[in-house]
N, C-alpha and C positions, 0 to 999 in steps of 0.2 A: 296226220294222226299222231306222229311222233311229237310234233310241235305242241299239239293240244295236250298231250300227256305231260310234257315238260311244264307247260303253263299251269296245269292243274296242280302239279307237284309244288311249283313255286308258291302258288296261292295257299296251299295247305301249310307250307313252311312259314309264310308270313303270318297266317292265323295263329300258329303255334307260338311264334315269337311274340306276337302281340298279346296273346293270352298270358304268356309267362311274364311279360312286362307289367300287365295289369295286375297280375297276382302279386308280383314283387312290390308294386306300388301300394296295393291294398294292405299287404302285410306291414310295409314300412309305416303307413299311416296309422295302422292299429298300434304298432309298437310305440310310435311317437305319442299317441293318445294315452297309452298306458303309462309311459314314462312321465308325460307332462301332467297327468291328472292323478297319478297314484300318490300315496303317502310319501313325503320327503323326510329323510332323517334330519334330525336337528343339526348335525354337523354340516351336511350339505347345504341346508337352508342358510345357516349363519355364514358359512364361508362365501357363498354367492353374494349375500348382502354386504359383507365387509369388503369383498373384492370390488364390487361396483362403487361402493362409497369411497374407497381409496382412489379409484380411477377418476372420479368426478371432483373430489376435494383436492387431489394432488398430495394427500398426506399418506405416509406409510402406515400399514396396518401394525398396531402395537404387537410386540411379542406376546405370546399367550402361554400362561401356565396351563398344565393339565386341568381340565374342568372336573374336579373331584369333590366328593362330599364324604362325611364320616361313614365308615363301614358300620353295618349293623353289628351289635355286640355278639360275641361267640356264645354258643349255647351254655357252655360251662360257666360263663360269667353271669348268666341270667337265671339258671335253674335254682329253684328254691328247695331246700332239704325237706323231706317228709319223714315221719316216724316209720321205722321198719319194725313191724310187730312180729313176734314169734310166739308160738304156743306149743304146749306139749301134746302128746298123743291123746291123753284122757280128755283134755279140754276140747281138742279137735273133734273127738268122737261125740262129746256132749253137745256139740253144735247141731247134731242131728235132731235133737229135741226142738230146736228153734228153726229147723229147715234152712240152715245156713251152711251146712257142710259142703254143698255143691258149689256155692260161691267161692269158698276158700279153696276148694279143689281146682276149680277153673283158674283162679288167680295164681296158684302155685304150679300149674302145668307149664310145660315148655312153651306153649303158645301164649299163655297168660303172662309170662315173664317178658315177652317181646312185643306185647300189644301196644297200640298207640295210646298216647296219654289220655285222650278223650274216653277211650274204652276203659282205661284204668279208673278214671274218675267215675264213670258209670258204675263200675263194680263197687267202688267205695260208697256211693249213694245208695245202691241197692242193699249193701250190707248194713249200713246205718239204719235204713228204713225197716229192714227185717229184724234187726236186733232190738230196735225200740219197740216194735210190735210185740216181740217175744217178752221183753222186760215188763211190758204193761199188762201182760196176761198172767196166767197161773202156772205156766209150764215150769218155771224155775223156783216156785215157792219152796220146794223141799231141797233146793240146792243153792243156799245163800252165797257160798263161795263163788260158784259159777256166775251167779247174777252180779256179784260185785266185780268180778273180772270182766264180764261182758260190758258192764257200765263204763268201766275205765277204758276199754277198747273203743267204745262208741265216742267217749269224750275226746280221746286222742284223734280219732278219725275226723271228728267235727272240727277240731282245731286245725287240722291239716287241709281242710277244704279250700281256704283262700290260696294256699301255696299250690295246691293241685290245679286250681283254676288259672293261676299265673303260669304254671308250667305248660298249659295247653294254649295259652295266648301268647304273650310276649316271648316266653322261653320255648315255645313250640316251633317245630320245623316249618309249619305252614306260614306263620306270620314272618318268619325269617326269610323264607323264599319270596314272599310278597314284597319285601323290601330289599331284595338282593340287587346288587349293582349290575349294570349291563356294560359291555365294552364300548358300545356306541349308543348314545341316547336316541331312542326312536321318537316318532311323532307322539306327543302326549295323547293318552286316551281321551276320546271325546267326552264331554260332560254327561251325556246319556249313558255312556258305557260305565262311567265312574259310579253311577247310582247303584249298580250291582255290588261294587266293592264297598260302598258306603253302607248299604243294607247289611252286608256280611259283618262289617265291623260293629254296626249297631246291635245286631243280634248277639254277637259275642259279648258285647258290653252288658246288655240286659241280663243275660244268663249268668255272667260272672258276678253281678251284683247279688244274685240269690245265694251265692256261696260265702258271702261275708257273714261270719258267725260272731261278730263283735258284740251283738246283743244276746245275753244269756238265754232269753226265752224264745229266740228265733228258731224256727224249725227249718231244717235243711230240705231241699227238694227230694222227692222220692226217687227220681231218676233224672238223667241228663236229657234235656229237651233235644229231640232229633234235629232241630234246626241248627244246633251248634255244629253238628257234624257236617251239615250242608254248608254252613258258613265257612268252616275251616277248609272244606273242599274247594269252595269258590276262591278263597284267597290263595290256596295252593296251586291253582290252575294257571295263575299269571304272576307277573312281577310288576304290576301297574304302580304300586307304591314306589318301587325302586326306579321305574322309568320316570315318574314325575319328579322325584328328587334329583335324578341325574339331569333331567331337562332343565330344572331350576338352576342347577350349578352351571350348566352350559350357557343358559340365557343370561345369568348374572355376569359371567365372565365376558361374553361377547357384547352385551349391552354396554358394559364399561369400556370395552375397546372401541366400539362405535362412537360413544360419547367423547372419548379422548380425541379421536380424529376430528370430530365436529368442533370441539373446543379449540383446536389448533388452527382452524380456518381463519385467515385474515379477511374479515368481512369487508374492510375498506377496499381491499384489492378485488374481492369477489364482486362487490356491488358499489362501485365508486359513486359517492354522493347519494347513496341509498337506492340507486337505480339497478335493477336486476340485469346482470350480464347474461350472455347466452349460456355460459357455464352454470350460472345460478339457476336459470330456467331448466336446464338439464337436470340439475340436482333436485329441483322442485318436482320435476316429472318423475324422477327415480323414487322420491319419497312416496308418491302415490302408487306407482307401478310395482315397486318391489317391497317397500316397507309396509305401506297401508294394505296392499292387496295380498301379500304373502306372509310377511313376518308377523304383522299384528294379529291376524287370525290364529296363527300358531301360538302366540303369546296369550291370546284370549282363552283358547282351549286350555292352556297350561294353568292360567290363573283360576279359571272356573273349576278345575279339578283339584288344584293345590289347596284351596281353602277347605273343602270337605275332607281332604286327606288329613290336614292338620287338626281339624275339629274332631274327627272320629278317632284319631290316634290318641289325642290328649284325653278324650272322654273315656277311652278304654283304660288309660293310666289312672285317671281320677277314680274310676270304679274300683281300683285296687290300691288305693292310697295307703292301706295298712301294710303293704309289702315294701320292704326296704330293698332297693336295687340301685346303687350308685351308677352302675354301668348303663342301665336303661335311662335313668334321669339325665345323665350326661349326654347321651345320644339324642334324646328328645330336645334338650336345650339347644344342641348344635343344629337341629333341624328347624325347630319351631319356637325357640326362645326369642327374647328381645334382640339379641345379636346373632340369631340363627340364620340358616339358609333362606327360609321364607322371607324374613324381614330384610335381609340383604338383597334378595331378588327384587322385592318391591321398591327398595331404595334405588337400585340400579335402573328400574323402569322409570322412576321419576327423574333421575339424573339424565338419562337418555332423552327424555321428552324435553327437558330444559335446554339441552344442547341443540336440539333441532330448532326449538323456538328462537334461540339466539341467532342462528344463521338465517333462517327464513324471515325472521322479524326484521333483521338488518337490511334485508333485500326487498322488503315490502311484499313478501310472498307467504305470509302466515296464512294457513288454511282457515277459511271462514265457513267451513262446511262444504262438502263435496257437491258439485252440481251434476 
């Protein structure tokens, strides 16, 4: 009876140990799956690629400068001045006849002084619409001085609309946060994800165009489209613009480093008489398993998102071409100009491709389409 009890106890112990091992194995498998299939940061992806390339080519990894790009301009460099209007008590009270006194009171309240730029712009549009309605009626027929003053106020507010539109777009905190830099470039947002950002930028551009008062007979909108607030909120929620710019800076730097290693390869030693050596075949295999299967999709996502970023940002600037902003124009040129980040990234892509073609071509291993 004692022996039976001991055996039973041992069997239970074995089952517990086995269950624990299975559990640990399952957890480890899940962890490896998560790590292997999860998003990989740009830094880790490129470091792995360069390390493998150095091992197979026998060339040292070139020293790297910090992958940086131009910081987004500070708000004080971008903010456009607007007219600060003041009125006396009598004129303030006279606004009651035009049903405008509540708007002025709200704007001058403690909350009104700290409200977001989009809400201040909404207030200006409502005041202009209300004042123009009042001036077109008979309310001020017996008060020509008040009518003249109100007309001048409306004219000033209309002239300020483009500047106020600029102050909620490029000079606003939402767009600045959208383009903020990150300490480590993350995986670029997928192209479908970028569509949300592109839509937000397009909405902002469309509504900003309505604030251009360069044509004397053009009427201003009666209020700010609610879609503007939603677009600003969408941009404020993420820093996708900054992630893409940082990823381009990182890719440009490390594409050049990889190209430098490949250009230093002595192809005659790697492939004597044009015949692929074992080392060359290993390099060819790494081209597919690492570059084509992992790095290239990362670059494809980056390129598919970078072009809409450039187009939508430049369209927003074009919609406000009447605004003079050297700081903004310098930053845009350094990102999207002829010698900007995007152009240099695309040049680095081409340089890197030519470097691979040189090595693989000399060994008779140029890819003719994957089988």
